[in-house]
C-alpha positions as CSV (number, residue, x, y, z in Angstrom):
1,M,46.2,160.1,36.8
2,T,45.9,157.0,38.8
3,F,46.3,156.4,42.5
4,R,46.8,152.9,43.9
5,Y,47.0,151.7,47.4
6,T,47.9,148.0,48.2
7,D,47.3,146.5,51.5
8,P,49.5,144.0,53.4
9,D,47.5,141.1,51.9
10,G,48.2,142.3,48.4
11,D,44.6,143.6,47.7
12,S,44.6,147.0,46.0
13,L,42.4,150.0,45.5
14,H,42.7,152.0,42.2
15,V,41.4,155.5,42.0
16,E,41.2,157.0,38.4
17,T,39.5,159.7,36.5
18,T,36.7,158.6,34.4
19,R,33.2,160.2,33.1
20,R,29.9,159.1,34.3
21,H,26.7,160.1,32.7
22,G,28.7,162.7,30.7
23,Q,30.2,164.2,33.9
24,P,33.7,164.1,35.2
25,A,34.0,161.5,38.0
26,I,36.5,159.3,39.8
27,S,36.3,155.5,39.7
28,L,37.3,153.7,42.9
29,R,38.0,150.0,41.9
30,N,39.2,147.3,44.1
31,T,41.1,144.1,43.2
32,R,41.5,141.1,45.4
33,I,44.5,138.9,45.1
34,D,42.8,135.9,46.8
35,V,39.8,135.7,44.3
36,E,40.5,135.6,40.7
37,G,38.4,138.2,38.7
38,A,37.0,139.6,42.0
39,A,36.6,143.4,41.5
40,A,34.1,146.1,42.0
41,A,34.0,149.7,41.1
42,V,32.2,152.7,42.4
43,H,31.8,155.9,40.3
44,V,31.9,159.1,42.4
45,P,30.8,162.4,40.8
46,L,33.3,165.2,41.6
47,D,30.9,167.1,43.5
48,R,30.6,164.1,46.0
49,V,34.2,163.3,46.5
50,E,34.6,165.3,49.7
51,E,31.5,163.6,51.2
52,V,33.2,160.2,50.5
53,I,36.5,161.4,52.0
54,A,34.7,162.7,55.0
55,G,32.8,159.4,55.4
56,I,36.2,157.5,55.3
57,R,37.8,159.7,57.9
58,Y,34.7,159.4,60.2
59,T,34.8,155.6,60.0
60,A,38.5,155.6,60.7
61,R,38.0,157.6,63.8
62,Q,35.4,155.1,64.8
63,A,37.8,152.2,64.3
64,A,40.5,154.0,66.3
65,R,38.1,154.4,69.3
66,E,37.1,150.8,69.1
67,Q,40.8,149.7,69.3
68,R,41.4,151.6,72.5
């Protein structure tokens, strides 16, 4: 299964299942529309996914506070 998010500028984030060091993981890969071939991937072991999501939520809360 793949999850894709595309921002208003056309850049996208792809989340896919993968294996890393013989263990199941997810791959977070971005694709930029303004720079040809620009992409990077981060592989997150399944036991660290909640940590990554919690970090994203925390960062979003900080951004919301700064906007006020």
